[in-house]
N, C-alpha and C positions, 0 to 999 in steps of 0.2 A: 308621866309616861317615860320621860327621859331615863329614869332609873332602870328601866327594863330594856334599854336599847341594846345592850351587849349580853342579854340573858335570853336563853331559849325558854319559851313558855309553851306548854301543852295543856290546854284546859279541856275538861270533860264536863258534859252537861246532859241531863235527861230532859227530854221534851215535855215530860209531865211533871217537872219539878214545880212545886207550889211554895217552896221556901225561898229559893233564889230564882227569880224570873229568868228563864233561858235567854230571853232577849237581851238582858243586861250582860250576860256572859258573852253572847255573840257580838254585841256592840263593842265591849271592851277588847276582845281579841281582835276584832277588825281594826280598831285603832292601834293596838300594839303591832299588828302585822305591817302597818305602814311605816314603822320605824325600826323594826327588828324581826326576829324569827319567832313568830307566834302562830299557833294553829289550834283548832278546836275540833274535838270529836263529840258529836251529839248522838245519844242513844235514844232512838225513837221509842216512846211509850214509857221510858224509865223515869222513876221518881228520884228525888234528892237522895234517898237512902239506898236506891238500887245501884247508883253510879259507882261507888267504891268497889264493890264486888265485880261489877262488869269490867272495870279497868284492871284491877289486880289479878283477876283470874283469866284474863284474855291473853293467850299465848301470842296472838298476832300483834297485840299492842306491846307486850313485854316491857311494861313500864319500869321495872327495876333496872333492866339493862339500859334503858334510855336515861334514867336518873343518874346512873354511874358513868354515863358517857360512852357506853359500849356500842 
């Protein structure tokens, strides 16, 4: 976890993901947030394959701007 201490992390998960258990992502981000800047956005009812479009097409999230530090 120490490698993430000075890195901003924003994780996205779908509550209906059957490939990566949402609980795993929630647990990991919870641990990361104890040592640094980590947050998680969960999409209710979304599957693993729904999440990318929900993130990239959401103007409120504006992930590209966040990625470039805007």
